ChimeraX commands (.cxc) that place a marker at each C-alpha (Angstrom):
marker #1 position -106.45,-59.01,-113.77 radius 0.5
marker #1 position -108.39,-62.19,-114.38 radius 0.5
marker #1 position -111.80,-61.92,-115.31 radius 0.5
marker #1 position -114.47,-63.06,-112.60 radius 0.5
marker #1 position -116.36,-66.12,-113.45 radius 0.5
marker #1 position -119.99,-66.67,-112.31 radius 0.5
marker #1 position -120.51,-69.49,-109.67 radius 0.5
marker #1 position -121.43,-72.75,-111.04 radius 0.5
marker #1 position -125.16,-73.60,-111.03 radius 0.5
marker #1 position -126.34,-75.87,-108.09 radius 0.5
marker #1 position -126.80,-79.36,-109.30 radius 0.5
marker #1 position -130.12,-80.87,-109.91 radius 0.5
marker #1 position -129.80,-83.33,-106.88 radius 0.5
marker #1 position -129.22,-80.08,-104.42 radius 0.5
marker #1 position -132.18,-78.22,-106.21 radius 0.5
marker #1 position -134.49,-81.36,-105.61 radius 0.5
marker #1 position -133.48,-81.44,-102.01 radius 0.5
marker #1 position -133.93,-77.74,-101.38 radius 0.5
marker #1 position -137.33,-77.98,-102.89 radius 0.5
marker #1 position -138.20,-80.47,-100.16 radius 0.5
marker #1 position -137.06,-78.03,-97.85 radius 0.5
marker #1 position -138.96,-75.04,-99.03 radius 0.5
marker #1 position -142.04,-77.21,-99.46 radius 0.5
marker #1 position -142.05,-78.78,-95.95 radius 0.5
marker #1 position -145.24,-78.59,-93.86 radius 0.5
marker #1 position -144.33,-77.89,-90.29 radius 0.5
marker #1 position -146.35,-78.42,-87.13 radius 0.5
marker #1 position -148.00,-75.28,-85.88 radius 0.5
marker #1 position -145.81,-74.78,-83.04 radius 0.5
marker #1 position -142.88,-74.46,-85.27 radius 0.5
marker #1 position -142.02,-71.02,-86.75 radius 0.5
marker #1 position -139.34,-71.65,-89.33 radius 0.5
marker #1 position -137.53,-69.21,-91.40 radius 0.5
marker #1 position -134.63,-69.18,-93.85 radius 0.5
marker #1 position -131.32,-68.02,-92.78 radius 0.5
marker #1 position -127.91,-67.36,-94.50 radius 0.5
marker #1 position -126.34,-70.77,-95.08 radius 0.5
marker #1 position -122.60,-71.37,-94.37 radius 0.5
marker #1 position -120.20,-70.85,-97.38 radius 0.5
marker #1 position -117.29,-72.45,-96.61 radius 0.5
marker #1 position -118.06,-75.92,-95.27 radius 0.5
marker #1 position -119.40,-77.38,-98.51 radius 0.5
marker #1 position -119.85,-75.97,-102.04 radius 0.5
marker #1 position -123.74,-75.85,-101.75 radius 0.5
marker #1 position -125.73,-75.29,-98.65 radius 0.5
marker #1 position -129.18,-74.00,-97.47 radius 0.5
marker #1 position -130.45,-73.31,-93.91 radius 0.5
marker #1 position -133.36,-72.55,-91.77 radius 0.5
marker #1 position -134.03,-71.76,-88.16 radius 0.5
marker #1 position -136.97,-72.47,-86.10 radius 0.5
marker #1 position -138.45,-71.45,-82.79 radius 0.5
marker #1 position -141.01,-73.69,-80.84 radius 0.5
marker #1 position -143.82,-71.62,-79.81 radius 0.5
marker #1 position -146.50,-72.52,-77.22 radius 0.5
marker #1 position -149.26,-69.96,-76.45 radius 0.5
marker #1 position -147.04,-67.39,-77.97 radius 0.5
marker #1 position -144.01,-68.26,-75.66 radius 0.5
marker #1 position -140.69,-69.53,-77.09 radius 0.5
marker #1 position -140.03,-72.86,-75.40 radius 0.5
marker #1 position -137.08,-74.01,-77.68 radius 0.5
marker #1 position -135.33,-73.20,-80.80 radius 0.5
marker #1 position -133.01,-74.94,-83.35 radius 0.5
marker #1 position -131.50,-74.70,-86.60 radius 0.5
marker #1 position -130.66,-77.01,-89.70 radius 0.5
marker #1 position -128.29,-76.68,-92.27 radius 0.5
marker #1 position -128.20,-78.83,-95.46 radius 0.5
marker #1 position -124.89,-79.22,-97.06 radius 0.5
marker #1 position -124.08,-80.82,-100.49 radius 0.5
marker #1 position -120.58,-81.61,-102.15 radius 0.5
marker #1 position -121.24,-83.40,-105.50 radius 0.5
marker #1 position -117.74,-84.91,-105.41 radius 0.5
marker #1 position -118.54,-86.64,-102.06 radius 0.5
marker #1 position -116.99,-86.36,-98.59 radius 0.5
marker #1 position -115.25,-89.34,-96.99 radius 0.5
marker #1 position -116.36,-88.17,-93.59 radius 0.5
marker #1 position -119.96,-87.85,-94.45 radius 0.5
marker #1 position -119.83,-91.25,-96.29 radius 0.5
marker #1 position -122.04,-89.47,-99.00 radius 0.5
marker #1 position -122.64,-86.24,-100.84 radius 0.5
marker #1 position -125.15,-84.65,-98.38 radius 0.5
marker #1 position -125.04,-83.76,-94.83 radius 0.5
marker #1 position -127.64,-82.39,-92.26 radius 0.5
marker #1 position -126.22,-80.47,-89.42 radius 0.5
marker #1 position -128.45,-79.34,-86.59 radius 0.5
marker #1 position -128.98,-78.15,-83.11 radius 0.5
marker #1 position -131.96,-78.17,-80.91 radius 0.5
marker #1 position -132.04,-76.31,-77.57 radius 0.5
marker #1 position -134.67,-75.73,-74.87 radius 0.5
marker #1 position -135.06,-74.90,-71.26 radius 0.5
marker #1 position -135.73,-77.92,-68.94 radius 0.5
marker #1 position -136.54,-78.61,-65.26 radius 0.5
marker #1 position -133.36,-78.00,-63.21 radius 0.5
marker #1 position -133.76,-81.42,-61.83 radius 0.5
marker #1 position -133.27,-83.10,-65.40 radius 0.5
marker #1 position -129.78,-81.92,-65.66 radius 0.5
marker #1 position -128.73,-84.12,-62.56 radius 0.5
marker #1 position -129.89,-87.29,-64.30 radius 0.5
marker #1 position -126.99,-89.06,-65.47 radius 0.5
marker #1 position -129.15,-90.54,-68.49 radius 0.5
marker #1 position -130.08,-87.17,-69.84 radius 0.5
marker #1 position -127.18,-87.22,-72.54 radius 0.5
marker #1 position -128.36,-90.77,-73.62 radius 0.5
marker #1 position -131.76,-89.82,-73.60 radius 0.5
marker #1 position -131.20,-86.65,-75.52 radius 0.5
marker #1 position -129.45,-88.35,-78.18 radius 0.5
marker #1 position -132.23,-90.92,-78.49 radius 0.5
marker #1 position -134.56,-88.13,-79.27 radius 0.5
marker #1 position -132.81,-87.82,-82.61 radius 0.5
marker #1 position -132.25,-91.26,-83.65 radius 0.5
marker #1 position -135.77,-92.32,-82.47 radius 0.5
marker #1 position -137.23,-89.42,-84.67 radius 0.5
marker #1 position -135.25,-90.58,-87.82 radius 0.5
marker #1 position -136.41,-94.17,-87.20 radius 0.5
marker #1 position -140.08,-93.23,-86.56 radius 0.5
marker #1 position -140.36,-91.31,-89.95 radius 0.5
marker #1 position -138.31,-93.71,-91.83 radius 0.5
marker #1 position -135.39,-91.35,-92.72 radius 0.5
marker #1 position -132.55,-93.65,-93.82 radius 0.5
marker #1 position -129.08,-92.20,-92.82 radius 0.5
marker #1 position -125.26,-92.80,-92.21 radius 0.5
marker #1 position -122.35,-91.77,-90.18 radius 0.5
marker #1 position -124.33,-90.00,-87.26 radius 0.5
marker #1 position -122.39,-87.89,-84.85 radius 0.5
marker #1 position -122.97,-85.42,-82.06 radius 0.5
marker #1 position -123.10,-84.03,-78.49 radius 0.5
marker #1 position -125.87,-83.48,-76.03 radius 0.5
marker #1 position -124.95,-80.83,-73.44 radius 0.5
marker #1 position -126.90,-79.76,-70.44 radius 0.5
marker #1 position -126.24,-76.68,-68.26 radius 0.5
marker #1 position -127.89,-75.58,-64.93 radius 0.5
marker #1 position -127.37,-71.98,-63.48 radius 0.5
marker #1 position -128.33,-70.45,-60.14 radius 0.5
marker #1 position -128.39,-66.72,-59.31 radius 0.5
marker #1 position -126.88,-65.08,-56.13 radius 0.5
marker #1 position -126.78,-61.88,-54.58 radius 0.5
marker #1 position -128.57,-59.06,-56.28 radius 0.5
marker #1 position -129.96,-61.53,-58.74 radius 0.5
marker #1 position -130.94,-64.12,-56.15 radius 0.5
marker #1 position -134.54,-63.51,-56.95 radius 0.5
marker #1 position -134.19,-65.07,-60.16 radius 0.5
marker #1 position -135.33,-68.69,-60.50 radius 0.5
marker #1 position -132.68,-71.50,-61.25 radius 0.5
marker #1 position -132.64,-72.33,-64.98 radius 0.5
marker #1 position -131.44,-75.48,-66.91 radius 0.5
marker #1 position -130.85,-75.98,-70.49 radius 0.5
marker #1 position -130.37,-79.02,-72.79 radius 0.5
marker #1 position -128.77,-78.71,-76.12 radius 0.5
marker #1 position -128.53,-81.40,-78.78 radius 0.5
marker #1 position -126.02,-80.80,-81.62 radius 0.5
marker #1 position -125.94,-83.37,-84.28 radius 0.5
marker #1 position -125.04,-84.38,-87.88 radius 0.5
marker #1 position -125.92,-87.17,-90.29 radius 0.5
marker #1 position -125.84,-88.13,-93.86 radius 0.5
marker #1 position -129.30,-88.40,-95.34 radius 0.5
marker #1 position -129.23,-91.26,-97.89 radius 0.5
marker #1 position -131.07,-89.49,-100.74 radius 0.5
marker #1 position -131.84,-90.65,-104.39 radius 0.5
marker #1 position -130.59,-88.06,-106.73 radius 0.5
marker #1 position -131.59,-85.53,-104.02 radius 0.5
marker #1 position -134.92,-87.09,-103.56 radius 0.5
marker #1 position -136.18,-88.27,-99.89 radius 0.5
marker #1 position -135.29,-85.32,-97.63 radius 0.5
marker #1 position -138.79,-84.91,-96.36 radius 0.5
marker #1 position -138.66,-87.76,-93.93 radius 0.5
marker #1 position -135.48,-86.15,-92.40 radius 0.5
marker #1 position -137.21,-82.60,-92.11 radius 0.5
marker #1 position -140.11,-84.43,-90.21 radius 0.5
marker #1 position -137.45,-86.04,-87.95 radius 0.5
marker #1 position -135.66,-82.93,-87.16 radius 0.5
marker #1 position -138.99,-81.16,-86.35 radius 0.5
marker #1 position -139.83,-83.74,-83.94 radius 0.5
marker #1 position -136.42,-83.51,-82.43 radius 0.5
marker #1 position -137.07,-79.78,-81.91 radius 0.5
marker #1 position -140.55,-80.52,-80.30 radius 0.5
marker #1 position -139.35,-83.14,-78.30 radius 0.5
marker #1 position -136.30,-81.25,-76.81 radius 0.5
marker #1 position -138.92,-78.47,-75.87 radius 0.5
marker #1 position -141.02,-81.26,-74.19 radius 0.5
marker #1 position -143.84,-81.43,-76.66 radius 0.5
marker #1 position -145.37,-84.83,-77.35 radius 0.5
marker #1 position -144.93,-86.20,-80.98 radius 0.5
marker #1 position -148.20,-86.03,-83.29 radius 0.5
marker #1 position -150.32,-89.10,-83.01 radius 0.5
marker #1 position -150.06,-91.52,-85.72 radius 0.5
marker #1 position -152.23,-90.48,-88.63 radius 0.5
marker #1 position -152.30,-86.85,-87.80 radius 0.5
marker #1 position -150.86,-84.55,-90.45 radius 0.5
marker #1 position -149.60,-81.09,-89.55 radius 0.5
marker #1 position -151.67,-78.16,-90.80 radius 0.5
marker #1 position -149.89,-75.97,-93.34 radius 0.5
marker #1 position -148.59,-72.56,-91.76 radius 0.5
marker #1 position -149.95,-69.37,-93.17 radius 0.5
marker #1 position -146.33,-68.14,-93.14 radius 0.5
marker #1 position -144.43,-68.01,-96.48 radius 0.5
marker #1 position -142.11,-70.93,-96.61 radius 0.5
marker #1 position -138.41,-70.10,-96.88 radius 0.5
marker #1 position -137.07,-69.25,-100.36 radius 0.5
marker #1 position -134.38,-71.31,-101.61 radius 0.5
marker #1 position -131.07,-70.42,-100.50 radius 0.5
marker #1 position -128.09,-71.80,-102.42 radius 0.5
marker #1 position -124.56,-70.52,-102.04 radius 0.5
marker #1 position -121.47,-71.58,-103.97 radius 0.5
marker #1 position -117.99,-71.29,-102.23 radius 0.5
marker link #1:1,2 radius 0.2
marker link #1:2,3 radius 0.2
marker link #1:3,4 radius 0.2
marker link #1:4,5 radius 0.2
marker link #1:5,6 radius 0.2
marker link #1:6,7 radius 0.2
marker link #1:7,8 radius 0.2
marker link #1:8,9 radius 0.2
marker link #1:9,10 radius 0.2
marker link #1:10,11 radius 0.2
marker link #1:11,12 radius 0.2
marker link #1:12,13 radius 0.2
marker link #1:13,14 radius 0.2
marker link #1:14,15 radius 0.2
marker link #1:15,16 radius 0.2
marker link #1:16,17 radius 0.2
marker link #1:17,18 radius 0.2
marker link #1:18,19 radius 0.2
marker link #1:19,20 radius 0.2
marker link #1:20,21 radius 0.2
marker link #1:21,22 radius 0.2
marker link #1:22,23 radius 0.2
marker link #1:23,24 radius 0.2
marker link #1:24,25 radius 0.2
marker link #1:25,26 radius 0.2
marker link #1:26,27 radius 0.2
marker link #1:27,28 radius 0.2
marker link #1:28,29 radius 0.2
marker link #1:29,30 radius 0.2
marker link #1:30,31 radius 0.2
marker link #1:31,32 radius 0.2
marker link #1:32,33 radius 0.2
marker link #1:33,34 radius 0.2
marker link #1:34,35 radius 0.2
marker link #1:35,36 radius 0.2
marker link #1:36,37 radius 0.2
marker link #1:37,38 radius 0.2
marker link #1:38,39 radius 0.2
marker link #1:39,40 radius 0.2
marker link #1:40,41 radius 0.2
marker link #1:41,42 radius 0.2
marker link #1:42,43 radius 0.2
marker link #1:43,44 radius 0.2
marker link #1:44,45 radius 0.2
marker link #1:45,46 radius 0.2
marker link #1:46,47 radius 0.2
marker link #1:47,48 radius 0.2
marker link #1:48,49 radius 0.2
marker link #1:49,50 radius 0.2
marker link #1:50,51 radius 0.2
marker link #1:51,52 radius 0.2
marker link #1:52,53 radius 0.2
marker link #1:53,54 radius 0.2
marker link #1:54,55 radius 0.2
marker link #1:55,56 radius 0.2
marker link #1:56,57 radius 0.2
marker link #1:57,58 radius 0.2
marker link #1:58,59 radius 0.2
marker link #1:59,60 radius 0.2
marker link #1:60,61 radius 0.2
marker link #1:61,62 radius 0.2
marker link #1:62,63 radius 0.2
marker link #1:63,64 radius 0.2
marker link #1:64,65 radius 0.2
marker link #1:65,66 radius 0.2
marker link #1:66,67 radius 0.2
marker link #1:67,68 radius 0.2
marker link #1:68,69 radius 0.2
marker link #1:69,70 radius 0.2
marker link #1:70,71 radius 0.2
marker link #1:71,72 radius 0.2
marker link #1:72,73 radius 0.2
marker link #1:73,74 radius 0.2
marker link #1:74,75 radius 0.2
marker link #1:75,76 radius 0.2
marker link #1:76,77 radius 0.2
marker link #1:77,78 radius 0.2
marker link #1:78,79 radius 0.2
marker link #1:79,80 radius 0.2
marker link #1:80,81 radius 0.2
marker link #1:81,82 radius 0.2
marker link #1:82,83 radius 0.2
marker link #1:83,84 radius 0.2
marker link #1:84,85 radius 0.2
marker link #1:85,86 radius 0.2
marker link #1:86,87 radius 0.2
marker link #1:87,88 radius 0.2
marker link #1:88,89 radius 0.2
marker link #1:89,90 radius 0.2
marker link #1:90,91 radius 0.2
marker link #1:91,92 radius 0.2
marker link #1:92,93 radius 0.2
marker link #1:93,94 radius 0.2
marker link #1:94,95 radius 0.2
marker link #1:95,96 radius 0.2
marker link #1:96,97 radius 0.2
marker link #1:97,98 radius 0.2
marker link #1:98,99 radius 0.2
marker link #1:99,100 radius 0.2
marker link #1:100,101 radius 0.2
marker link #1:101,102 radius 0.2
marker link #1:102,103 radius 0.2
marker link #1:103,104 radius 0.2
marker link #1:104,105 radius 0.2
marker link #1:105,106 radius 0.2
marker link #1:106,107 radius 0.2
marker link #1:107,108 radius 0.2
marker link #1:108,109 radius 0.2
marker link #1:109,110 radius 0.2
marker link #1:110,111 radius 0.2
marker link #1:111,112 radius 0.2
marker link #1:112,113 radius 0.2
marker link #1:113,114 radius 0.2
marker link #1:114,115 radius 0.2
marker link #1:115,116 radius 0.2
marker link #1:116,117 radius 0.2
marker link #1:117,118 radius 0.2
marker link #1:118,119 radius 0.2
marker link #1:119,120 radius 0.2
marker link #1:120,121 radius 0.2
marker link #1:121,122 radius 0.2
marker link #1:122,123 radius 0.2
marker link #1:123,124 radius 0.2
marker link #1:124,125 radius 0.2
marker link #1:125,126 radius 0.2
marker link #1:126,127 radius 0.2
marker link #1:127,128 radius 0.2
marker link #1:128,129 radius 0.2
marker link #1:129,130 radius 0.2
marker link #1:130,131 radius 0.2
marker link #1:131,132 radius 0.2
marker link #1:132,133 radius 0.2
marker link #1:133,134 radius 0.2
marker link #1:134,135 radius 0.2
marker link #1:135,136 radius 0.2
marker link #1:136,137 radius 0.2
marker link #1:137,138 radius 0.2
marker link #1:138,139 radius 0.2
marker link #1:139,140 radius 0.2
marker link #1:140,141 radius 0.2
marker link #1:141,142 radius 0.2
marker link #1:142,143 radius 0.2
marker link #1:143,144 radius 0.2
marker link #1:144,145 radius 0.2
marker link #1:145,146 radius 0.2
marker link #1:146,147 radius 0.2
marker link #1:147,148 radius 0.2
marker link #1:148,149 radius 0.2
marker link #1:149,150 radius 0.2
marker link #1:150,151 radius 0.2
marker link #1:151,152 radius 0.2
marker link #1:152,153 radius 0.2
marker link #1:153,154 radius 0.2
marker link #1:154,155 radius 0.2
marker link #1:155,156 radius 0.2
marker link #1:156,157 radius 0.2
marker link #1:157,158 radius 0.2
marker link #1:158,159 radius 0.2
marker link #1:159,160 radius 0.2
marker link #1:160,161 radius 0.2
marker link #1:161,162 radius 0.2
marker link #1:162,163 radius 0.2
marker link #1:163,164 radius 0.2
marker link #1:164,165 radius 0.2
marker link #1:165,166 radius 0.2
marker link #1:166,167 radius 0.2
marker link #1:167,168 radius 0.2
marker link #1:168,169 radius 0.2
marker link #1:169,170 radius 0.2
marker link #1:170,171 radius 0.2
marker link #1:171,172 radius 0.2
marker link #1:172,173 radius 0.2
marker link #1:173,174 radius 0.2
marker link #1:174,175 radius 0.2
marker link #1:175,176 radius 0.2
marker link #1:176,177 radius 0.2
marker link #1:177,178 radius 0.2
marker link #1:178,179 radius 0.2
marker link #1:179,180 radius 0.2
marker link #1:180,181 radius 0.2
marker link #1:181,182 radius 0.2
marker link #1:182,183 radius 0.2
marker link #1:183,184 radius 0.2
marker link #1:184,185 radius 0.2
marker link #1:185,186 radius 0.2
marker link #1:186,187 radius 0.2
marker link #1:187,188 radius 0.2
marker link #1:188,189 radius 0.2
marker link #1:189,190 radius 0.2
marker link #1:190,191 radius 0.2
marker link #1:191,192 radius 0.2
marker link #1:192,193 radius 0.2
marker link #1:193,194 radius 0.2
marker link #1:194,195 radius 0.2
marker link #1:195,196 radius 0.2
marker link #1:196,197 radius 0.2
marker link #1:197,198 radius 0.2
marker link #1:198,199 radius 0.2
marker link #1:199,200 radius 0.2
marker link #1:200,201 radius 0.2
marker link #1:201,202 radius 0.2
marker link #1:202,203 radius 0.2
view
């Protein structure tokens, strides 16, 4: 039986990017926690999940996965990849708007631009769903939901520069949930919650 070998240590570039993730300061409406990262998509990965809370009520949620392949990935056009979704309930009338998908996608690209996050190879989908209850459930109000699923390649320098992408992701979550962006010059207050610990996984 062949002897087991220890996983290779995470490269410095990935460690720097994860430090940005763990040191991020989030808006007070965001409750961000570490979750297990996928192990088979890339050699190294880290992930967080977030709930958007207003007056203690969840109005949206999302997830961000940071992938790293030191050898590079042709589809990514780089060695890092951000993969995310943002989901929130919306007014049922919104899902009838034929421009909703385009507007939903603009929430991401506008947030990236607003925070000066340089990126390549963006891709994604915007999905809206409406539901109405009947019969014994007819007393329940109609519901509608919008979900943005996206990925992009952050153009990092030796792993540095992820902070602007994290700020853009936070803005995407809040915009999807109907919260306005923070005014220019306003800095988010640090959360009292303990930031997620580093989570690196080797395939």
